[in-house]
C-alpha positions in Angstrom: 0.2 0.2 0.1 1.5 3.5 -1.3 0.8 6.3 1.7 -0.9 9.5 -0.2 1.7 12.2 -0.9 4.3 9.5 -0.2 3.3 10.0 3.8 3.7 7.5 6.3 2.0 8.6 9.4 3.9 8.4 12.6 1.9 6.1 15.2 4.6 5.3 18.2 3.5 8.0 20.8 6.8 7.8 22.6 8.7 8.7 19.7 6.1 11.8 19.4 6.9 13.0 22.6 10.2 13.1 22.3 10.2 14.6 18.9 8.0 17.4 20.0 10.3 18.1 23.2 13.7 18.4 21.4 12.7 22.3 21.1 11.0 24.4 24.0 7.8 25.2 21.7 5.5 26.8 24.3 4.6 30.0 23.4 6.6 29.8 19.8 5.1 30.0 16.4 6.0 26.2 15.0 5.7 25.2 11.7 4.9 21.6 11.1 4.7 20.0 7.7 3.2 17.3 6.4 0.6 16.8 9.9 -1.1 13.7 8.2 -3.8 12.8 11.1 -2.2 15.6 13.6 -0.6 13.0 16.2 2.5 15.2 16.3 0.3 18.6 15.9 -1.7 17.7 19.0 1.4 17.0 21.0 2.7 20.4 20.0 -0.1 22.1 20.8 -0.4 20.6 24.1 3.0 22.0 24.8 1.8 25.6 24.3 2.8 25.9 20.7 1.3 27.8 18.1 1.5 25.4 15.0 1.2 26.5 11.7 0.6 22.8 9.7 1.2 22.7 6.3 -0.6 19.8 4.5 -0.8 18.6 0.8 -3.6 16.1 1.0 -6.8 17.7 0.6 -8.8 14.6 2.1 -6.5 15.3 5.3 -7.4 18.9 5.7 -11.0 18.7 6.5 -10.0 15.9 9.1 -7.6 18.4 10.8 -10.1 21.1 10.8 -12.7 19.2 12.5 -9.9 17.5 14.8 -8.8 20.9 16.0 -11.5 23.0 15.6 -11.1 24.5 19.1 -7.5 25.3 18.4 -8.1 26.6 15.1 -10.9 29.1 16.5 -8.8 30.3 19.5 -6.1 30.8 17.2 -3.6 28.4 18.3 -3.6 26.4 15.0 -3.4 27.6 11.2 -3.9 24.9 8.8 -2.5 25.8 5.2 -3.6 23.6 2.5 -0.6 23.4 -0.1 2.5 22.0 -1.1 5.1 23.1 1.1 7.7 23.4 -1.4 6.1 26.6 -3.2 3.2 27.7 -1.2 2.9 30.9 0.8 3.9 30.0 4.8 3.4 32.4 7.0 6.2 33.7 10.1 7.3 31.0 12.1 10.2 30.8 14.8 10.6 26.8 14.6 10.5 23.9 12.4 9.2 20.8 13.9 8.1 18.4 11.2 8.4 14.7 9.5 9.0 15.5 6.2 7.3 13.4 3.1 10.1 11.3 1.8 10.1 12.5 -1.6 10.4 16.0 -1.0 13.0 16.3 1.6 15.5 18.0 -0.4 13.4 20.7 -1.6 11.6 21.1 1.3 14.9 21.3 3.1 16.3 24.0 1.0 14.0 26.2 0.8 13.3 26.2 4.8 17.2 27.4 4.9 16.2 29.7 2.5 13.1 31.1 4.5 15.3 30.8 8.0 14.4 30.0 11.3 15.8 29.6 14.6 15.9 25.7 15.0 14.1 23.0 13.1 13.7 19.7 14.3 13.0 17.2 11.2 12.5 13.9 10.3 13.9 11.9 7.1 14.9 8.8 5.8 17.8 7.5 7.3 19.8 7.6 4.4 19.1 11.2 3.5 19.9 12.2 6.8 23.4 10.3 7.1 24.2 12.2 3.5 23.2 15.5 5.0 25.7 14.6 7.9 28.5 13.4 5.7 31.5 15.5 6.3 32.6 17.2 3.2 35.8 16.4 1.7 34.9 12.9 2.3 33.6 10.1 -0.5 30.2 10.1 1.0 29.9 13.7 1.1 27.1 15.1 -1.8 25.2 18.3 -2.5 22.9 18.4 0.2 26.0 18.0 2.5 28.0 20.8 1.2 24.4 23.2 1.4 23.1 22.0 4.5 26.5 22.4 6.4 27.5 25.8 4.9 24.4 27.3 6.4 23.6 25.4 9.5 24.7 22.7 12.1 23.5 19.3 12.0 22.8 17.5 15.0 21.6 13.8 15.0 18.9 12.9 17.8 16.8 9.8 17.2 16.6 6.8 14.9 13.0 5.4 14.0 11.7 2.0 13.0 9.4 1.0 10.2 7.3 -0.2 12.9 7.1 3.0 14.2 4.6 4.3 11.0 1.8 3.7 9.4 1.9 2.3 6.9 5.5 0.9 7.3 7.9 2.3 5.1 10.6 0.3 4.1 13.6 2.2 5.7 14.3 3.6 9.1 14.3 7.0 9.8 16.1 9.3 11.5 15.5 12.8 13.2 18.0 15.4 13.0 18.4 19.2 14.6 19.1 22.0 12.1 20.3 25.3 13.6 21.1 28.0 11.3 24.7 29.7 11.9 24.2 32.8 13.2 27.7 34.0 10.9 28.9 31.5 7.9 32.2 29.6 8.9 32.9 30.7 5.2 31.6 34.0 4.0 29.9 33.8 0.4 30.0 36.8 -1.7 26.9 35.4 -3.9 24.8 32.8 -2.6 23.0 32.1 -5.5 26.3 31.9 -7.7 27.2 29.5 -4.6 24.3 27.2 -5.1 24.4 26.6 -8.8 28.5 26.2 -8.7 27.6 23.3 -5.9 25.0 21.8 -7.9 26.8 21.5 -10.9 30.2 20.0 -9.4 28.1 17.6 -8.1 26.5 16.4 -11.3 29.9 15.8 -12.4 31.1 14.3 -9.4 33.7 12.1 -11.3 35.2 14.6 -13.2 37.8 17.1 -11.8 37.0 20.6 -10.7 39.0 21.8 -14.0 36.8 19.2 -16.2 33.2 19.8 -14.3 33.7 23.5 -14.6 34.7 23.3 -18.6 31.3 21.4 -18.7 29.0 23.6 -16.9 30.2 26.9 -18.3 26.9 27.8 -19.8 25.1 26.9 -16.5 27.8 28.7 -14.0 28.6 31.5 -16.8 31.3 32.2 -19.3 33.0 34.8 -17.6 32.7 33.0 -13.9 33.9 30.3 -15.1 37.3 31.7 -16.4 38.1 33.1 -13.3 37.9 30.1 -11.7 40.1 28.1 -14.3 42.4 31.0 -14.3 42.8 32.1 -10.8 41.9 29.0 -8.4 45.1 26.7 -7.5 45.9 23.8 -9.5 45.4 21.7 -5.7 42.1 22.3 -5.7 41.2 22.1 -9.7 42.6 18.4 -9.5 40.4 17.0 -6.8 36.9 15.9 -7.4 33.4 17.9 -5.8 33.6 15.2 -2.6 36.8 15.8 -1.6 36.4 19.9 -1.6 36.0 20.9 1.8 33.3 23.9 2.6 36.5 26.5 2.4 37.3 25.4 -0.8 33.7 25.7 -2.5 33.5 28.8 -0.7 36.8 30.3 -2.6 35.5 28.6 -5.8 32.4 30.6 -5.6 33.9 33.9 -4.3 36.4 33.9 -7.3 34.0 33.1 -9.4 31.7 36.0 -8.4 34.4 38.5 -9.1 
């Protein structure tokens, strides 16, 4: 049985209490993406949060509105029917959510771009491991670099398939993301940085020199030439997964001129 919109509903009440307790939500505006049937929503509300719940499934929205009619009326719960990747979302302080597996990457990138104080997010375990992979190691990828450039990542909890209904085929993992007040390595142009990281990891088996040459039209002709002519050969001969965050920043800042 395939879960609607790739949702696997959390049913482990002990896990719910732990997840909702990882952040101090009392009196805060908390964004929850994919509330499903509301088990985590209820726990957040009980802990004093003002919840903004974004739900894609149109069949679940009326159910949530009925179940939490009192909280909606009081203003403690705002239900948004829409796709968290692109819909308008009211202002929030924190994020606590069991993210749909298939949209985890796009939602995470959007949340980082929007900004938050702290996020407690549940992912497919393999996805979470990639997110936490250290730059400069073979497991590192675009996700690792983009998340760790802007946020600190801390593992919190592993969950078995039995914690969900229907049961997924994989384990899940809860992590805490905390945005950095100041970037470890300043970036002059964040949009260009994201493009360079994306393009390099599209050719992760190539050296940086070859990957930049292949991606000139996407990175920009002038930007690519600056990289190739100004960045040291020690960096250009590496592959993307071998670069540190400092070296990614150097590439991007050199490209921006």
